[in-house]
Each structure stands twice: as C-alpha cells, then as structure tokens.
C-alpha positions in Angstrom: 6.7 2.2 -16.5 3.5 2.4 -14.5 0.5 0.5 -16.0 -2.8 2.3 -16.6 -5.3 1.4 -14.0 -9.1 1.9 -13.7 -8.7 5.5 -12.5 -6.5 6.5 -15.5 -8.9 4.8 -17.9 -11.8 6.5 -16.3 -10.1 9.8 -16.8 -9.4 9.1 -20.5 -13.1 8.1 -20.9 -14.2 11.3 -19.2 -12.0 13.3 -21.6 -13.4 11.5 -24.7 -17.0 12.1 -23.4 -16.3 15.8 -22.9 -14.8 16.3 -26.3 -17.6 14.3 -27.9 -20.5 16.2 -26.5 -18.7 19.5 -27.2 -17.7 18.5 -30.7 -20.4 20.4 -32.6 -19.5 23.6 -30.9 -15.8 23.0 -31.0 -15.8 22.5 -34.8 -18.3 25.3 -35.5 -21.3 23.2 -36.4 -23.2 24.9 -33.6 -23.0 28.7 -33.1 -22.0 30.2 -29.8 -23.3 33.3 -28.1 -19.7 34.5 -27.4 -16.9 34.5 -29.9 -16.0 31.0 -30.9 -12.4 31.3 -29.8 -13.4 32.4 -26.3 -15.8 29.5 -26.1 -13.0 27.1 -26.9 -10.8 28.7 -24.3 -13.6 28.3 -21.7 -14.0 24.6 -22.7 -10.3 24.0 -22.4 -10.4 25.7 -19.0 -13.2 23.5 -17.9 -11.3 20.3 -18.9 -8.1 21.5 -17.3 -9.8 22.4 -14.1 -11.7 19.1 -14.0 -8.5 17.1 -14.3 -6.7 19.3 -11.8 -9.5 18.6 -9.4 -9.0 14.9 -9.7 -5.2 15.0 -9.7 -5.0 17.1 -6.5 -7.8 15.5 -4.6 -5.3 13.4 -2.6 -2.9 16.3 -2.1 -3.6 20.0 -1.7 -7.2 20.4 -0.6 -7.3 24.2 -1.3 -6.1 23.7 -4.8 -8.5 20.9 -5.4 -11.4 23.0 -4.1 -10.4 25.9 -6.2 -10.1 23.8 -9.4 -13.5 22.2 -8.7 -15.2 25.6 -8.4 -13.6 26.8 -11.6 -14.7 23.6 -13.4 -18.3 24.0 -12.2 -18.6 27.7 -13.2 -16.8 27.0 -16.5 -19.3 24.2 -17.3 -22.2 26.6 -16.7 -20.8 29.3 -19.0 -19.9 26.7 -21.7 -23.5 25.4 -21.5 -25.3 28.7 -21.5 -23.1 30.3 -24.2 -23.9 27.7 -26.8 -26.9 28.5 -29.0 -28.0 24.8 -29.0 -27.4 22.8 -25.8 -27.5 19.4 -27.4 -25.7 17.0 -25.1 -23.6 19.7 -23.5 -25.5 19.1 -20.2 -23.4 15.9 -19.9 -20.5 18.2 -18.8 -22.5 19.1 -15.7 -22.9 15.4 -15.0 -19.1 15.0 -15.1 -18.8 17.7 -12.4 -21.3 16.0 -10.3 -19.4 12.7 -10.6 -16.1 14.3 -9.7 -17.5 16.2 -6.7 -17.5 13.0 -4.7 -13.7 12.8 -4.7 -13.3 16.5 -3.7 -16.1 17.9 -1.5 -18.4 16.5 1.1 -21.6 14.8 0.0 -23.9 17.7 0.9 -21.8 20.1 -1.2 -22.1 17.6 -4.1 -25.9 17.6 -3.7 -25.9 21.4 -3.7 -23.8 21.3 -6.9 -26.3 19.0 -8.5 -29.1 21.3 -7.6 -27.4 24.3 -9.1 -26.5 22.3 -12.2 -30.1 21.4 -12.6 -31.2 25.1 -12.4 -28.6 26.0 -15.0 -29.9 23.2 -17.3 -33.4 24.5 -16.9 -32.4 28.1 -17.6 -30.5 26.9 -20.7 -33.6 25.0 -22.0 -35.9 28.0 -21.4 -33.5 30.4 -23.2 -33.3 28.1 -26.2 -37.1 28.2 -26.5 -38.0 24.7 -25.3 -41.6 24.1 -24.2 -42.6 23.4 -20.6 -42.9 19.7 -21.2 -39.5 19.4 -22.8 -38.0 21.5 -20.0 -39.5 19.4 -17.3 -38.6 16.1 -18.9 -35.1 17.0 -19.9 -34.3 18.7 -16.5 -35.7 15.8 -14.6 -33.7 13.3 -16.7 -30.4 15.1 -16.1 -31.3 15.5 -12.4 -31.7 11.7 -12.1 -28.6 11.0 -14.1 -26.5 13.3 -11.8 -28.0 11.7 -8.6 -27.3 8.2 -10.0 -23.8 9.1 -10.9 -23.1 10.8 -7.5 -24.5 7.9 -5.5 -22.7 5.3 -7.6 -19.5 7.1 -7.0 -20.2 7.3 -3.3 -20.8 3.5 -3.2 -17.6 2.8 -5.2 -15.5 5.0 -2.9 -16.9 3.3 0.2 -16.2 -0.1 -1.3 -12.6 0.9 -2.1 -12.1 2.2 1.4 -13.4 -1.0 2.9 -11.1 -3.1 0.7 -8.2 -0.9 1.7 -9.0 -1.2 5.4 -9.4 -5.0 5.0 -6.0 -5.2 3.2 -4.4 -3.2 6.0 -5.9 -5.4 8.7 -4.7 -8.5 6.7 -1.1 -7.2 6.6 -1.2 -6.4 10.4 -2.6 -9.8 11.2 -0.1 -11.6 9.0 2.8 -9.7 10.6 1.5 -10.6 14.1 1.1 -14.2 13.1 4.7 -14.4 11.7 6.2 -12.8 14.9 4.1 -15.0 17.1 5.1 -18.2 15.3 8.8 -17.2 15.4 8.5 -16.5 19.1 6.8 -19.8 19.7 9.4 -21.7 17.8 12.2 -19.9 19.7 10.6 -20.8 23.0 10.1 -24.4 21.9 13.8 -24.7 20.9 14.9 -23.3 24.2 12.7 -25.7 26.1 13.9 -28.7 24.2 17.6 -27.6 24.5 17.2 -27.3 28.3 15.6 -30.7 28.6 18.4 -32.3 26.4 21.1 -30.6 28.4 19.5 -31.4 31.8 18.6 -35.0 31.1 20.9 -36.6 28.5 23.8 -34.3 29.1 23.7 -35.0 32.8 23.5 -38.7 32.3 26.3 -38.8 29.8 28.5 -36.7 32.1 27.9 -39.2 34.9 28.7 -42.0 32.5 32.0 -40.4 31.5 33.0 -39.9 35.2 32.2 -43.6 35.9 34.2 -44.8 33.0 37.1 -42.5 33.9 37.2 -44.2 37.3 37.0 -47.7 35.8 39.9 -46.9 33.5 42.2 -47.0 36.5 41.2 -50.5 37.5 43.5 -53.5 36.9 43.1 -55.6 33.8 44.4 -54.8 30.3 41.4 -56.2 28.5 39.0 -54.4 30.7 40.9 -51.1 30.2 40.8 -51.5 26.4 37.0 -51.7 26.4 36.7 -49.0 29.0 38.8 -46.6 26.8 36.6 -47.3 23.8 33.4 -46.7 25.8 34.9 -43.5 27.3 35.7 -42.2 23.8 32.2 -43.0 22.5 30.6 -41.3 25.6 32.7 -38.2 25.1 31.8 -38.0 21.4 28.1 -38.5 22.2 28.3 -35.7 24.9 30.0 -33.4 22.4 27.3 -34.1 19.8 24.5 -33.4 22.2 26.1 -30.1 23.2 26.6 -29.1 19.6 23.0 -29.9 18.8 21.8 -27.8 21.7 24.0 -24.9 20.6 22.6 -25.2 17.0 19.0 -25.2 18.3 19.7 -22.1 20.4 21.3 -20.1 17.5 19.1 -21.3 14.6 18.2 -18.2 12.5 14.6 -17.4 11.4 13.6 -17.7 7.8 13.3 -14.0 6.9 12.1 -14.5 3.3 9.3 -16.8 4.3 8.3 -14.3 7.1 8.2 -11.4 4.6 6.2 -13.3 2.0 3.6 -14.3 4.6 3.3 -10.7 5.8 2.9 -9.2 2.3 1.2 -11.9 0.4 -2.3 -12.1 -1.2 -3.1 -8.4 -1.2 -5.9 -7.2 -3.5 -4.8 -4.5 -5.8 -1.2 -4.5 -4.8 1.5 -6.9 -6.3 4.4 -7.2 -3.8 7.7 -8.7 -4.9 10.0 -10.1 -2.2 13.7 -10.8 -2.9 15.9 -11.9 0.0 19.6 -12.6 -0.7 20.8 -16.1 0.4 23.6 -14.5 2.4 21.1 -12.8 4.8 21.3 -14.1 8.3 19.5 -12.3 11.1 18.6 -13.1 14.7 15.1 -13.0 16.1 15.2 -9.3 17.1 16.4 -8.1 13.7 13.9 -10.5 12.0 11.1 -8.9 13.9 12.3 -5.4 12.9 12.3 -6.3 9.2 8.8 -7.9 9.5 7.5 -4.8 11.2 9.2 -2.6 8.5 7.5 -4.6 5.8 4.1 -4.4 7.5 4.4 -0.6 7.8 5.7 -0.1 4.3 2.9 -2.3 2.8 0.2 -0.5 4.9 1.4 3.0 3.8 1.6 1.9 0.2 -2.0 0.7 0.3 -3.2 3.7 2.3 -1.4 6.6 0.6 0.7 5.7 -2.5 -2.0 4.6 -5.0 0.5 2.1 -6.2 0.0 -1.2 -8.0 3.4 -2.7 -7.5 5.8 -2.8 -4.6 9.3 -4.2 -4.6 11.1 -5.2 -1.4 14.6 -6.6 -1.3 16.9 -7.6 1.5 20.7 -7.8 1.0 23.7 -8.3 3.3 27.3 -7.3 3.2 30.2 -6.8 5.6 28.6 -3.6 7.0 25.2 -5.1 7.7 21.8 -6.0 6.3 19.7 -3.6 4.2 16.0 -3.7 3.4 15.0 -1.6 0.4 11.4 -1.0 -0.7 10.0 1.1 -3.5 6.7 1.4 -5.2 5.2 2.8 -8.5 2.9 5.2 -6.7 2.5 8.9 -6.7 5.3 9.6 -4.1 5.7 12.8 -2.1 8.2 15.5 -2.5 8.3 16.3 1.2 7.2 13.1 3.0 5.8 13.5 6.4 6.6 10.8 8.9 3.6 9.5 10.8 3.7 7.6 14.1 4.3 4.3 12.3 7.4 5.4 10.4 8.8 7.3 13.3 8.4 4.3 15.6 10.0 2.2 12.9 13.0 4.5 12.7 13.4 4.4 16.5 13.3 0.6 16.4 16.2 0.4 13.8 18.2 3.1 15.6 17.9 1.0 18.8 19.5 -1.9 16.9 22.3 0.4 15.8 21.0 1.0 12.3 18.8 3.6 10.6 15.8 4.2 8.3 15.8 6.6 5.4 12.8 7.7 3.3 12.7 9.2 -0.2 9.4 10.3 -1.8 10.8 11.7 -5.1 10.0 9.0 -7.6 7.4 6.8 -6.1 8.1 6.1 -2.4 11.4 4.5 -1.2 12.3 3.2 2.2 15.7 2.0 3.2 16.2 0.2 6.5 19.7 -0.8 7.8 21.0 -2.9 10.7 24.7 -3.3 11.3 26.5 -6.7 11.1 26.9 -8.6 14.4 
C-alpha cells in the first residue's frame, strides 16, 4: 500500500480547512441567500472541482483547466451567496494556491485579482464600512499573493531537486560503465603482457628441456623429466589465469546499486539473483536500463518506492522494475525507452512496459 506523502497530507489539510470555514453555513448557523440545499451542492461542487484540478494537473491539461475554472466560479458563488462571509474568503485563497499547479503564473495573478474584487463586493453587500472593506480586502490580497509565491518557490525547488537527482543517476551510470570499461581494458593489457612475457619464456624453457631429455645419462634424464613436468604445469596455470582474466564477469548488483543509490525522495530496492552472470555488453544494457527507469520514475511517476530485480534461468536474464507511482493506462515511449528497447533487441532480447498499476518495465536478454 502506498504511503501518504506531503502532497496527500496537504490535500487532506485543504479539505479540512474548506469544511471548517464553511461549517457555519453547512450546518445552518449562517443563513444563505439561495436555498440551503443548493448552497451545499455548490460547496461540494467547489471541493470536487478543486481536487479534480490537482489530481489531473499532471495528466489531461484540458480537464484540469476546466476543473479549475469551475472551482474558481463555484468559490465566488459560495462566498457571495452566504449572508455572512466570515472566513469563507479562505476558499478563494485555496484556489489561488492551487492555480500554481495548473495555470501559468500570470493567469494565477489574474485569478487573485478577480478573487480580491469578489471579496470586496461581498464585504460591501454585507454592509461593511469602507475601512473594514479596505483592511479585509488588503489582508486577503496579501494572503493570496504570499500563498501563490510560496507555492511557486516550492515547485521550483522540487523541480531543481528532481533535475539534480536525474543528473546524479546519469553521472553514476556513466561512472559505473567507465569503471567497468577501464577494468576490462586493464585485464586485457595484463593478460597480453603475461602471455607475451611469461608464456613465451616458459614455452622456450619447455622446448629446451624437451631437447635435454634426449641426452644421455639416466640421472640427468630423471631431473629433466621433473623440470619438464613443472614447466608444463606452470605454463598451463598461466594460460588458465589469462583465460580467467579475459572472461571475468562484471559485478552487476554493485553496478546497479551505484547507479540507483542515494536518491532524495525515492527509495530504490535492488535484488540481483546469485545465479546471474552477464558479460560486459549485457551489463552495460542493464545499467542503462536502470538509469532510464530511475530517471522516468523521478520525472513522471510521482513514486516513493522503486523495486528492481534481476533473475536468470535457462532462457536468459530478466530485469523487472516496478514502482508505487501513478502509472499510465496508455504509456507513451519517449526517446529514452525507445532507445532502450532497441538496445535489448540488438542483444536478441526485448523490453516490455506496463503502466496499469504503477509503472512496470521488463527487460530480457537471452542466455549465451
């Protein structure tokens, strides 16, 4: 079950505030200009439209715009149709705060201006004096501006943190692949030197001893045979060591943990089966897959947890990733995921995506 985060708690707080300020009118303590039942319907419409605005802000822009417009107009009607305004003007402050997530900043400022005019009209209609109208209107204007600008600052900070996390993942992936490439080049260099120097010398020694074995003298032949056996065993051991250095497999689990580690706001769990063995090319593919998956999770999913597992069987090696984010019924592949699919297809495998419950990615490569 997904844990409640700051956005969910903020939504609950917003709901509590809306009900609290509307409580007197909701429970009939304050009379309404229109029938009480219709006033309640308008208030429910306002709350529903406000939450629809927030819920669809990252999806359908047209729906979010429409819901925001309904919330704004409904808040005006709710405010003006109550005989005593009380704290109902706070509802307009809520629309100003939500505007940052939906419409551009200039539109939000226009909304604040219209809200302020509505508040002033409401105060005049209820018979407030000029001083009270000026002070109360100015107070709510400042509150709306402070809320709007605070939300703008928060969103910018969140965007910068997200961009920093994406850059961190990309840098870690590049570092992992570079270190693997460096180690591979170093292993090849050492193996060539071992083969060219020690291997050549031992081969010459073996040939010399083979010649000496045919010389006369039983005692000499016994020692020569032993030396010949030791030399051949040593040569075989050097060649086996060289072969092992050439075929040593990268540590995939360590590479994935380095790529997806220490990310603010996202807890990534890595589980690599002990039976997984991949060469350098497949290791690079899985590292790039993890990088793209983590980046997309940070950028689009709104998730707090991401689980990545790598298993192997007779058919091949499979990487599975899923998060607890919002998902997408019809996921659209960007350049990163399309390039990732092409990379796995070039290795003889494939990449599948499912956005139904959270977001799932499955990458497969065949067994050697």
